[in-house]
N, CA, C and O atoms as CSV, one atom per row, in Angstrom:
chain,resi,resn,atom,element,x,y,z
A,1,UNK,N,N,-74.208,77.362,-17.901
A,1,UNK,CA,C,-75.445,76.736,-17.509
A,1,UNK,C,C,-75.554,75.381,-18.199
A,1,UNK,O,O,-75.526,75.300,-19.428
A,2,UNK,N,N,-75.672,74.368,-17.445
A,2,UNK,CA,C,-75.760,73.020,-18.010
A,2,UNK,C,C,-77.176,72.746,-18.500
A,2,UNK,O,O,-78.160,73.147,-17.878
A,3,UNK,N,N,-77.249,72.062,-19.615
A,3,UNK,CA,C,-78.549,71.703,-20.152
A,3,UNK,C,C,-79.091,70.473,-19.434
A,3,UNK,O,O,-78.360,69.522,-19.159
A,4,UNK,N,N,-80.350,70.510,-19.145
A,4,UNK,CA,C,-80.977,69.357,-18.487
A,4,UNK,C,C,-81.139,68.237,-19.508
A,4,UNK,O,O,-81.570,68.474,-20.637
A,5,UNK,N,N,-80.802,67.053,-19.118
A,5,UNK,CA,C,-80.944,65.912,-20.019
A,5,UNK,C,C,-82.347,65.360,-19.939
A,5,UNK,O,O,-82.939,65.264,-18.863
A,6,UNK,N,N,-82.862,65.004,-21.081
A,6,UNK,CA,C,-84.189,64.418,-21.115
A,6,UNK,C,C,-84.147,62.981,-20.654
A,6,UNK,O,O,-83.200,62.246,-20.933
A,7,UNK,N,N,-85.186,62.595,-19.947
A,7,UNK,CA,C,-85.306,61.191,-19.596
A,7,UNK,C,C,-85.741,60.433,-20.841
A,7,UNK,O,O,-86.552,60.942,-21.615
A,8,UNK,N,N,-85.229,59.242,-21.049
A,8,UNK,CA,C,-85.686,58.480,-22.205
A,8,UNK,C,C,-87.163,58.146,-22.068
A,8,UNK,O,O,-87.664,57.908,-20.968
A,9,UNK,N,N,-87.843,58.134,-23.192
A,9,UNK,CA,C,-89.275,57.845,-23.187
A,9,UNK,C,C,-89.515,56.422,-22.717
A,9,UNK,O,O,-88.715,55.523,-22.977
A,10,UNK,N,N,-90.611,56.232,-22.033
A,10,UNK,CA,C,-90.948,54.891,-21.578
A,10,UNK,C,C,-91.276,54.019,-22.779
A,10,UNK,O,O,-91.914,54.485,-23.723
A,11,UNK,N,N,-90.855,52.777,-22.760
A,11,UNK,CA,C,-91.145,51.917,-23.903
A,11,UNK,C,C,-92.642,51.691,-24.062
A,11,UNK,O,O,-93.366,51.478,-23.090
A,12,UNK,N,N,-93.079,51.742,-25.298
A,12,UNK,CA,C,-94.482,51.549,-25.627
A,12,UNK,C,C,-94.613,50.209,-26.335
A,12,UNK,O,O,-93.797,49.872,-27.193
A,13,UNK,N,N,-95.627,49.456,-25.980
A,13,UNK,CA,C,-95.826,48.164,-26.634
A,13,UNK,C,C,-96.367,48.412,-28.027
A,13,UNK,O,O,-97.436,48.998,-28.199
A,14,UNK,N,N,-95.619,47.959,-29.017
A,14,UNK,CA,C,-95.992,48.167,-30.403
A,14,UNK,C,C,-96.695,46.920,-30.907
A,14,UNK,O,O,-96.175,45.812,-30.775
A,15,UNK,N,N,-97.873,47.095,-31.484
A,15,UNK,CA,C,-98.642,45.957,-31.952
A,15,UNK,C,C,-98.307,45.577,-33.385
A,15,UNK,O,O,-98.764,44.541,-33.867
A,16,UNK,N,N,-97.515,46.397,-34.078
A,16,UNK,CA,C,-97.154,46.077,-35.453
A,16,UNK,C,C,-96.101,44.986,-35.476
A,16,UNK,O,O,-95.196,44.962,-34.641
A,17,UNK,N,N,-96.224,44.098,-36.421
A,17,UNK,CA,C,-95.245,43.030,-36.626
A,17,UNK,C,C,-94.809,43.057,-38.082
A,17,UNK,O,O,-95.469,43.653,-38.934
A,18,UNK,N,N,-93.705,42.413,-38.347
A,18,UNK,CA,C,-93.213,42.307,-39.710
A,18,UNK,C,C,-94.237,41.575,-40.575
A,18,UNK,O,O,-94.871,40.622,-40.122
A,19,UNK,N,N,-94.395,42.021,-41.810
A,19,UNK,CA,C,-95.318,41.466,-42.813
A,19,UNK,C,C,-96.782,41.789,-42.538
A,19,UNK,O,O,-97.646,41.243,-43.224
A,20,UNK,N,N,-97.109,42.647,-41.571
A,20,UNK,CA,C,-98.482,43.105,-41.381
A,20,UNK,C,C,-98.848,44.064,-42.511
A,20,UNK,O,O,-97.991,44.788,-43.019
A,21,UNK,N,N,-100.101,44.069,-42.897
A,21,UNK,CA,C,-100.608,45.022,-43.873
A,21,UNK,C,C,-101.186,46.202,-43.087
A,21,UNK,O,O,-102.071,46.014,-42.252
A,22,UNK,N,N,-100.690,47.416,-43.349
A,22,UNK,CA,C,-101.140,48.585,-42.607
A,22,UNK,C,C,-101.566,49.690,-43.566
A,22,UNK,O,O,-101.202,49.688,-44.743
A,23,UNK,N,N,-102.346,50.636,-43.039
A,23,UNK,CA,C,-102.744,51.823,-43.787
A,23,UNK,C,C,-102.278,53.044,-43.011
A,23,UNK,O,O,-102.388,53.089,-41.785
A,24,UNK,N,N,-101.754,54.044,-43.734
A,24,UNK,CA,C,-101.264,55.270,-43.113
A,24,UNK,C,C,-102.440,56.232,-42.934
A,24,UNK,O,O,-103.217,56.452,-43.863
A,25,UNK,N,N,-102.565,56.803,-41.730
A,25,UNK,CA,C,-103.712,57.658,-41.435
A,25,UNK,C,C,-103.349,59.132,-41.350
A,25,UNK,O,O,-104.237,59.970,-41.196
A,26,UNK,N,N,-102.048,59.478,-41.449
A,26,UNK,CA,C,-101.653,60.869,-41.342
A,26,UNK,C,C,-100.364,61.093,-42.111
A,26,UNK,O,O,-99.571,60.170,-42.296
A,27,UNK,N,N,-100.159,62.329,-42.558
A,27,UNK,CA,C,-98.925,62.673,-43.248
A,27,UNK,C,C,-99.110,62.740,-44.750
A,27,UNK,O,O,-100.234,62.682,-45.249
A,28,UNK,N,N,-98.005,62.862,-45.471
A,28,UNK,CA,C,-98.088,63.037,-46.925
A,28,UNK,C,C,-98.539,61.778,-47.645
A,28,UNK,O,O,-99.003,61.859,-48.782
A,29,UNK,N,N,-98.416,60.619,-47.014
A,29,UNK,CA,C,-98.841,59.357,-47.614
A,29,UNK,C,C,-100.164,58.875,-47.037
A,29,UNK,O,O,-100.433,57.673,-47.029
A,30,UNK,N,N,-100.990,59.791,-46.557
A,30,UNK,CA,C,-102.265,59.442,-45.944
A,30,UNK,C,C,-103.143,58.669,-46.925
A,30,UNK,O,O,-103.305,59.063,-48.080
A,31,UNK,N,N,-103.711,57.553,-46.438
A,31,UNK,CA,C,-104.596,56.737,-47.256
A,31,UNK,C,C,-103.909,55.600,-47.980
A,31,UNK,O,O,-104.580,54.692,-48.470
A,32,UNK,N,N,-102.583,55.625,-48.061
A,32,UNK,CA,C,-101.859,54.545,-48.735
A,32,UNK,C,C,-101.719,53.364,-47.790
A,32,UNK,O,O,-101.745,53.524,-46.570
A,33,UNK,N,N,-101.571,52.179,-48.362
A,33,UNK,CA,C,-101.358,50.993,-47.535
A,33,UNK,C,C,-100.137,50.256,-48.049
A,33,UNK,O,O,-99.752,50.391,-49.211
A,34,UNK,N,N,-99.536,49.477,-47.169
A,34,UNK,CA,C,-98.341,48.729,-47.520
A,34,UNK,C,C,-98.024,47.693,-46.463
A,34,UNK,O,O,-98.691,47.600,-45.433
A,35,UNK,N,N,-96.983,46.912,-46.744
A,35,UNK,CA,C,-96.552,45.828,-45.868
A,35,UNK,C,C,-95.404,46.324,-44.996
A,35,UNK,O,O,-94.509,47.016,-45.482
A,36,UNK,N,N,-95.423,45.977,-43.720
A,36,UNK,CA,C,-94.375,46.385,-42.783
A,36,UNK,C,C,-93.125,45.560,-43.051
A,36,UNK,O,O,-93.166,44.330,-43.046
A,37,UNK,N,N,-92.009,46.255,-43.286
A,37,UNK,CA,C,-90.740,45.579,-43.531
A,37,UNK,C,C,-89.954,45.358,-42.251
A,37,UNK,O,O,-89.323,44.315,-42.076
A,38,UNK,N,N,-89.990,46.340,-41.352
A,38,UNK,CA,C,-89.323,46.194,-40.059
A,38,UNK,C,C,-89.897,47.206,-39.084
A,38,UNK,O,O,-90.486,48.210,-39.485
A,39,UNK,N,N,-89.718,46.927,-37.784
A,39,UNK,CA,C,-90.215,47.799,-36.722
A,39,UNK,C,C,-89.066,48.059,-35.757
A,39,UNK,O,O,-88.396,47.128,-35.311
A,40,UNK,N,N,-88.843,49.339,-35.437
A,40,UNK,CA,C,-87.814,49.721,-34.473
A,40,UNK,C,C,-88.512,50.206,-33.210
A,40,UNK,O,O,-89.084,51.297,-33.195
A,41,UNK,N,N,-88.470,49.410,-32.159
A,41,UNK,CA,C,-89.188,49.761,-30.931
A,41,UNK,C,C,-88.488,50.869,-30.155
A,41,UNK,O,O,-89.118,51.520,-29.321
A,42,UNK,N,N,-87.204,51.099,-30.407
A,42,UNK,CA,C,-86.477,52.145,-29.700
A,42,UNK,C,C,-86.913,53.532,-30.173
A,42,UNK,O,O,-87.028,54.456,-29.368
A,43,UNK,N,N,-87.155,53.677,-31.478
A,43,UNK,CA,C,-87.554,54.974,-32.027
A,43,UNK,C,C,-89.036,55.028,-32.375
A,43,UNK,O,O,-89.519,56.064,-32.832
A,44,UNK,N,N,-89.770,53.930,-32.169
A,44,UNK,CA,C,-91.195,53.832,-32.493
A,44,UNK,C,C,-91.468,54.110,-33.971
A,44,UNK,O,O,-92.451,54.765,-34.316
A,45,UNK,N,N,-90.595,53.611,-34.832
A,45,UNK,CA,C,-90.758,53.808,-36.272
A,45,UNK,C,C,-90.875,52.453,-36.961
A,45,UNK,O,O,-90.324,51.448,-36.511
A,46,UNK,N,N,-91.609,52.463,-38.064
A,46,UNK,CA,C,-91.777,51.261,-38.863
A,46,UNK,C,C,-91.432,51.581,-40.306
A,46,UNK,O,O,-91.794,52.642,-40.814
A,47,UNK,N,N,-90.735,50.668,-40.968
A,47,UNK,CA,C,-90.493,50.798,-42.394
A,47,UNK,C,C,-91.627,50.103,-43.108
A,47,UNK,O,O,-91.831,48.901,-42.940
A,48,UNK,N,N,-92.368,50.854,-43.907
A,48,UNK,CA,C,-93.517,50.316,-44.613
A,48,UNK,C,C,-93.237,50.407,-46.107
A,48,UNK,O,O,-92.777,51.434,-46.606
A,49,UNK,N,N,-93.519,49.325,-46.803
A,49,UNK,CA,C,-93.251,49.243,-48.236
A,49,UNK,C,C,-94.060,50.295,-48.997
A,49,UNK,O,O,-95.271,50.407,-48.808
A,50,UNK,N,N,-93.387,51.063,-49.858
A,50,UNK,CA,C,-93.974,52.104,-50.712
A,50,UNK,C,C,-94.549,53.284,-49.929
A,50,UNK,O,O,-95.377,54.022,-50.462
A,51,UNK,N,N,-94.131,53.477,-48.683
A,51,UNK,CA,C,-94.555,54.613,-47.876
A,51,UNK,C,C,-93.299,55.383,-47.464
A,51,UNK,O,O,-92.283,54.775,-47.129
A,52,UNK,N,N,-93.363,56.704,-47.488
A,52,UNK,CA,C,-92.253,57.580,-47.096
A,52,UNK,C,C,-91.000,57.281,-47.925
A,52,UNK,O,O,-89.918,57.044,-47.388
A,53,UNK,N,N,-91.179,57.299,-49.239
A,53,UNK,CA,C,-90.052,57.049,-50.141
A,53,UNK,C,C,-89.132,58.275,-50.142
A,53,UNK,O,O,-89.600,59.410,-50.220
A,54,UNK,N,N,-87.831,58.035,-50.054
A,54,UNK,CA,C,-86.839,59.102,-50.099
A,54,UNK,C,C,-85.829,58.782,-51.188
A,54,UNK,O,O,-85.588,57.617,-51.506
A,55,UNK,N,N,-85.243,59.825,-51.752
A,55,UNK,CA,C,-84.248,59.655,-52.803
A,55,UNK,C,C,-82.922,60.209,-52.305
A,55,UNK,O,O,-82.856,61.350,-51.849
A,56,UNK,N,N,-81.874,59.411,-52.390
A,56,UNK,CA,C,-80.534,59.822,-51.965
A,56,UNK,C,C,-79.658,59.971,-53.214
A,56,UNK,O,O,-79.647,59.094,-54.078
A,57,UNK,N,N,-78.934,61.074,-53.300
A,57,UNK,CA,C,-78.085,61.329,-54.450
A,57,UNK,C,C,-76.625,61.172,-54.047
A,57,UNK,O,O,-76.220,61.614,-52.972
A,58,UNK,N,N,-75.831,60.536,-54.919
A,58,UNK,CA,C,-74.389,60.445,-54.721
A,58,UNK,C,C,-73.706,61.077,-55.921
A,58,UNK,O,O,-74.227,61.033,-57.036
A,59,UNK,N,N,-72.559,61.656,-55.697
A,59,UNK,CA,C,-71.817,62.262,-56.788
A,59,UNK,C,C,-70.583,61.434,-57.084
A,59,UNK,O,O,-70.159,60.648,-56.237
A,60,UNK,N,N,-70.001,61.585,-58.249
A,60,UNK,CA,C,-68.810,60.808,-58.588
A,60,UNK,C,C,-67.677,61.086,-57.601
A,60,UNK,O,O,-67.435,62.234,-57.230
A,61,UNK,N,N,-66.986,60.029,-57.180
A,61,UNK,CA,C,-65.885,60.159,-56.235
A,61,UNK,C,C,-64.801,59.152,-56.625
A,61,UNK,O,O,-64.903,57.974,-56.283
A,62,UNK,N,N,-63.768,59.603,-57.335
A,62,UNK,CA,C,-62.740,58.662,-57.798
A,62,UNK,C,C,-61.985,57.964,-56.667
A,62,UNK,O,O,-61.509,56.844,-56.852
A,63,UNK,N,N,-61.866,58.600,-55.498
A,63,UNK,CA,C,-61.127,57.967,-54.407
A,63,UNK,C,C,-61.873,56.766,-53.832
A,63,UNK,O,O,-61.253,55.885,-53.236
A,64,UNK,N,N,-63.198,56.718,-54.003
A,64,UNK,CA,C,-63.988,55.580,-53.540
A,64,UNK,C,C,-64.434,54.690,-54.697
A,64,UNK,O,O,-65.337,53.869,-54.534
A,65,UNK,N,N,-63.809,54.846,-55.863
A,65,UNK,CA,C,-64.113,54.083,-57.068
A,65,UNK,C,C,-65.578,54.225,-57.504
A,65,UNK,O,O,-66.161,53.276,-58.028
A,66,UNK,N,N,-66.171,55.400,-57.290
A,66,UNK,CA,C,-67.511,55.691,-57.783
A,66,UNK,C,C,-67.334,56.548,-59.032
A,66,UNK,O,O,-67.016,57.734,-58.944
A,67,UNK,N,N,-67.542,55.932,-60.202
A,67,UNK,CA,C,-67.245,56.620,-61.455
A,67,UNK,C,C,-68.347,57.569,-61.881
A,67,UNK,O,O,-68.065,58.595,-62.501
A,68,UNK,N,N,-69.587,57.256,-61.567
A,68,UNK,CA,C,-70.681,58.119,-61.980
A,68,UNK,C,C,-71.648,58.323,-60.826
A,68,UNK,O,O,-71.769,57.471,-59.946
A,69,UNK,N,N,-72.328,59.442,-60.837
A,69,UNK,CA,C,-73.298,59.739,-59.795
A,69,UNK,C,C,-74.551,58.896,-59.943
A,69,UNK,O,O,-74.894,58.483,-61.050
A,70,UNK,N,N,-75.229,58.641,-58.851
A,70,UNK,CA,C,-76.438,57.825,-58.855
A,70,UNK,C,C,-77.482,58.448,-57.942
A,70,UNK,O,O,-77.179,59.308,-57.115
A,71,UNK,N,N,-78.694,58.001,-58.108
A,71,UNK,CA,C,-79.738,58.351,-57.158
A,71,UNK,C,C,-80.397,57.059,-56.707
A,71,UNK,O,O,-80.924,56.305,-57.524
A,72,UNK,N,N,-80.366,56.808,-55.428
A,72,UNK,CA,C,-80.929,55.579,-54.858
A,72,UNK,C,C,-82.234,55.915,-54.149
A,72,UNK,O,O,-82.332,56.924,-53.452
A,73,UNK,N,N,-83.231,55.061,-54.335
A,73,UNK,CA,C,-84.534,55.257,-53.708
A,73,UNK,C,C,-84.661,54.265,-52.561
A,73,UNK,O,O,-84.344,53.086,-52.714
A,74,UNK,N,N,-85.126,54.747,-51.414
A,74,UNK,CA,C,-85.318,53.886,-50.255
A,74,UNK,C,C,-86.531,54.312,-49.462
A,74,UNK,O,O,-87.276,55.204,-49.868
A,75,UNK,N,N,-86.723,53.665,-48.326
A,75,UNK,CA,C,-87.856,53.962,-47.466
A,75,UNK,C,C,-87.369,54.633,-46.194
A,75,UNK,O,O,-86.375,54.211,-45.601
A,76,UNK,N,N,-88.067,55.671,-45.780
A,76,UNK,CA,C,-87.790,56.309,-44.495
A,76,UNK,C,C,-88.765,55.734,-43.475
A,76,UNK,O,O,-89.790,55.168,-43.855
A,77,UNK,N,N,-88.471,55.865,-42.218
A,77,UNK,CA,C,-89.344,55.331,-41.185
A,77,UNK,C,C,-90.616,56.145,-41.020
A,77,UNK,O,O,-90.599,57.369,-41.149
A,78,UNK,N,N,-91.702,55.474,-40.739
A,78,UNK,CA,C,-92.982,56.101,-40.448
A,78,UNK,C,C,-93.314,55.814,-38.994
A,78,UNK,O,O,-93.130,54.691,-38.526
A,79,UNK,N,N,-93.799,56.813,-38.279
A,79,UNK,CA,C,-94.121,56.606,-36.865
A,79,UNK,C,C,-95.251,55.590,-36.744
A,79,UNK,O,O,-96.194,55.607,-37.534
A,80,UNK,N,N,-95.154,54.707,-35.756
A,80,UNK,CA,C,-96.136,53.627,-35.629
A,80,UNK,C,C,-97.528,54.143,-35.292
A,80,UNK,O,O,-98.512,53.447,-35.541
A,81,UNK,N,N,-97.637,55.340,-34.735
A,81,UNK,CA,C,-98.956,55.873,-34.407
A,81,UNK,C,C,-99.733,56.276,-35.658
A,81,UNK,O,O,-100.948,56.464,-35.598
A,82,UNK,N,N,-99.040,56.411,-36.788
A,82,UNK,CA,C,-99.696,56.792,-38.035
A,82,UNK,C,C,-100.088,55.584,-38.871
A,82,UNK,O,O,-100.537,55.746,-40.006
A,83,UNK,N,N,-99.930,54.384,-38.341
A,83,UNK,CA,C,-100.249,53.161,-39.086
A,83,UNK,C,C,-101.423,52.453,-38.425
A,83,UNK,O,O,-101.443,52.254,-37.210
A,84,UNK,N,N,-102.396,52.078,-39.239
A,84,UNK,CA,C,-103.555,51.315,-38.750
A,84,UNK,C,C,-103.403,49.858,-39.141
A,84,UNK,O,O,-102.979,49.543,-40.253
A,85,UNK,N,N,-103.746,48.987,-38.234
A,85,UNK,CA,C,-103.722,47.556,-38.523
A,85,UNK,C,C,-104.957,47.148,-39.313
A,85,UNK,O,O,-105.929,47.903,-39.351
A,86,UNK,N,N,-104.952,45.975,-39.946
A,86,UNK,CA,C,-106.045,45.584,-40.841
A,86,UNK,C,C,-107.412,45.532,-40.172
A,86,UNK,O,O,-108.409,45.894,-40.796
A,87,UNK,N,N,-107.483,45.097,-38.932
A,87,UNK,CA,C,-108.805,44.995,-38.312
A,87,UNK,C,C,-109.369,46.373,-37.959
A,87,UNK,O,O,-110.530,46.478,-37.563
A,88,UNK,N,N,-108.563,47.430,-38.095
A,88,UNK,CA,C,-109.027,48.773,-37.781
A,88,UNK,C,C,-109.686,49.446,-38.962
A,88,UNK,O,O,-110.449,50.397,-38.787
A,89,UNK,N,N,-109.396,48.955,-40.203
A,89,UNK,CA,C,-109.994,49.640,-41.360
A,89,UNK,C,C,-110.767,48.698,-42.204
A,89,UNK,O,O,-111.336,49.103,-43.217
């Protein structure tokens, strides 16, 4: 039985732009505000400064010349529907 393929979602006009100040209205970072670093219109996600912080761990790997393990902190994408623009709050 073949699986039915989903149609791609229709593109939505995103009003967020780079360097906008936004506030998160839902999720674990609800109530926090930050500056938009980038917007991906294909996935409807925005990278917002100090929102949705994730930690990535690496272990030592001599074949890749990584002598010691590290933990890097970065930002995960936040859905644009969870961000309010300044004139909204």
